[in-house]
C-alpha positions in Angstrom: -53.0 69.7 23.3 -53.0 73.4 22.6 -50.3 75.2 20.7 -49.1 76.8 23.9 -48.9 73.4 25.6 -46.9 71.9 22.8 -44.4 74.8 22.9 -44.0 74.5 26.7 -40.8 72.9 28.0 -41.1 69.4 29.3 -40.5 68.7 33.0 -40.2 65.2 34.6 -40.3 65.4 38.4 -39.0 62.7 40.7 -40.5 62.3 44.2 -40.3 60.1 47.2 -43.0 61.6 49.5 -45.8 64.1 49.8 -44.8 66.1 46.7 -45.3 69.7 47.9 -42.6 71.0 45.6 -44.2 68.9 42.8 -47.6 70.6 43.6 -46.0 74.0 43.2 -44.7 73.1 39.8 -48.0 71.6 38.7 -49.8 74.7 39.8 -47.3 77.0 38.0 -47.5 74.9 34.8 -51.3 75.5 34.6 -50.4 79.0 33.4 -49.1 78.9 29.8 -47.0 82.0 30.6 -44.8 79.8 32.9 -43.3 78.2 29.9 -43.2 74.6 31.2 -45.4 71.7 32.2 -44.9 68.5 34.1 -45.2 65.7 31.6 -44.5 62.8 34.0 -43.8 62.1 37.7 -41.6 59.2 38.8 -41.1 57.7 42.2 -38.9 55.2 44.0 -41.8 53.7 45.9 -45.6 53.2 45.3 -48.5 54.6 47.3 -47.1 58.1 48.0 -49.0 61.3 48.0 -46.7 62.8 45.3 -48.0 60.2 42.8 -51.6 60.9 43.8 -51.0 64.6 43.1 -49.9 63.8 39.6 -52.7 61.4 38.9 -55.3 63.9 40.1 -54.4 66.2 37.3 -53.9 63.5 34.7 -50.1 63.5 34.6 -48.6 60.1 33.8 -46.6 58.4 36.6 -44.1 55.6 37.0 -42.4 53.8 39.9 -38.9 52.3 39.8 -38.1 50.6 43.1 -34.4 49.8 43.8 -35.4 46.4 45.2 -36.9 45.4 41.9 -33.5 45.1 40.3 -30.5 42.9 40.9 -28.1 45.8 41.3 -28.2 49.6 41.8 -26.7 50.1 38.4 -29.6 48.1 36.8 -32.0 50.3 38.7 -30.2 53.4 37.5 -30.4 52.3 33.9 -34.1 51.5 34.2 -34.8 54.9 35.8 -32.8 56.6 33.1 -34.8 54.9 30.4 -38.2 55.7 32.0 -37.3 59.4 32.3 -35.8 59.6 28.9 -39.0 58.2 27.3 -40.7 61.4 28.3 -38.2 63.6 26.5 -37.7 66.1 29.3 -36.0 69.4 28.9 -35.4 69.4 32.7 -35.6 66.7 35.3 -36.3 67.9 38.8 -35.7 66.1 42.0 -38.5 67.3 44.3 -37.8 65.4 47.5 -36.4 62.3 45.6 -34.5 60.4 48.2 -32.4 58.2 46.0 -28.9 59.1 44.6 -28.9 58.4 40.9 -26.0 56.8 39.2 -23.6 57.4 36.3 -26.0 56.4 33.5 -28.6 58.9 34.7 -26.1 61.7 35.3 -24.6 61.1 31.8 -28.0 61.2 30.1 -29.3 64.3 31.9 -26.0 66.2 32.6 -26.8 69.9 33.0 -30.5 69.2 33.0 -31.1 67.5 36.4 -32.1 70.0 39.1 -32.2 69.4 42.9 -33.1 71.7 45.8 -31.4 71.6 49.2 -32.6 73.1 52.4 -29.4 75.0 53.4 -27.1 77.5 51.7 -24.6 75.2 50.1 -21.8 74.3 50.4 -22.7 74.6 54.1 -24.5 71.6 55.7 -25.0 69.2 52.8 -26.8 65.9 53.3 -30.2 64.9 54.7 -30.1 66.9 58.0 -29.3 70.4 56.7 -31.6 72.4 59.0 -30.7 70.4 62.1 -27.0 70.8 61.3 -27.4 74.5 60.7 -29.2 75.0 64.1 -26.5 72.9 65.9 -23.8 75.1 64.4 -25.5 78.3 65.5 -25.7 80.1 62.2 -27.9 83.2 62.0 -28.9 82.7 58.3 -29.6 79.6 56.4 -31.8 79.0 53.4 -32.3 76.9 50.3 -30.1 76.2 47.3 -31.2 75.1 43.8 -28.4 73.4 41.8 -27.6 71.1 38.9 -26.8 67.6 40.2 -23.3 66.1 39.7 -21.7 63.0 41.0 -21.1 64.4 44.5 -23.6 64.9 47.4 -25.1 68.4 47.1 -22.0 69.6 45.2 -23.3 70.6 41.7 -23.2 74.1 40.1 -25.6 76.5 41.9 -28.5 78.1 40.0 -29.9 80.2 42.9 -30.1 80.6 46.6 -32.5 82.2 49.0 -31.7 83.3 52.6 -33.9 82.4 55.6 -33.1 83.9 59.0 -32.7 81.6 61.9 -34.9 82.8 64.8 -33.9 82.6 68.4 -36.8 80.3 69.2 -36.4 78.1 66.1 -36.3 74.3 66.5 -35.7 71.9 63.6 -39.3 71.7 62.7 -40.1 75.4 62.6 -36.9 76.2 60.7 -37.5 73.4 58.2 -41.0 74.6 57.5 -39.9 78.2 56.8 -37.2 77.0 54.5 -39.6 74.8 52.6 -41.8 77.8 51.9 -38.9 79.8 50.5 -37.6 76.7 48.7 -40.9 76.2 46.8 -41.1 79.9 45.7 -37.5 79.8 44.5 -38.0 76.5 42.7 -41.0 77.8 40.7 -39.3 81.1 40.0 -36.0 79.7 38.8 -37.5 76.8 36.8 -39.6 79.4 35.0 -36.5 81.5 34.3 -34.5 78.5 33.0 -37.2 77.3 30.6 -38.1 80.8 29.3 -34.5 82.2 29.0 -32.2 79.2 28.7 -29.0 78.6 30.6 -25.3 77.8 30.2 -23.0 76.1 32.6 -19.3 77.0 32.6 -17.3 75.2 35.3 -19.3 75.9 38.5 -21.1 79.0 37.1 -24.7 78.8 35.9 -25.6 81.7 33.6 -29.2 82.6 32.8 -29.4 85.4 30.2 
């Protein structure tokens, strides 16, 4: 490990699928100037592309399946321990489709980031672009936020706007949001790790 690598902030990324946001963070972390590197990737299921992406560049991986535990709280404690073992400065949900529980939120309060494919607080939940289209909005986008105990309700770090085109369907709109979402994720994670942050109430401040 080089001096620049040891000084870099530590990211643990959680995934449930293809890991395109993870790949963006892996690529960014290859440049020491980014200020952070992915030190582990966790998943809630085996055999997914996101784990393959991590393994391809030598990043350790782990899997914690809910069904492997007698209760959701047991799973939450196990996930918390797995992530904590890697001593992350930030934990990032990159398409992680499981809601974490109180143990995880207590351990990583103010350090657990998620990205959502609308401009929150509008259209929370798993069908954001579909709901935005159905409502007829002209602008939607992506929101990066710190996770709290609610569903897509945590303090907002940043937002990026994406126009809704007249001929958009759910697929085309979702893909354009994803592109903006990835750029925002990399940019803002870089800012957070290089400059630090504070959270006061619902306000996230990056110096």
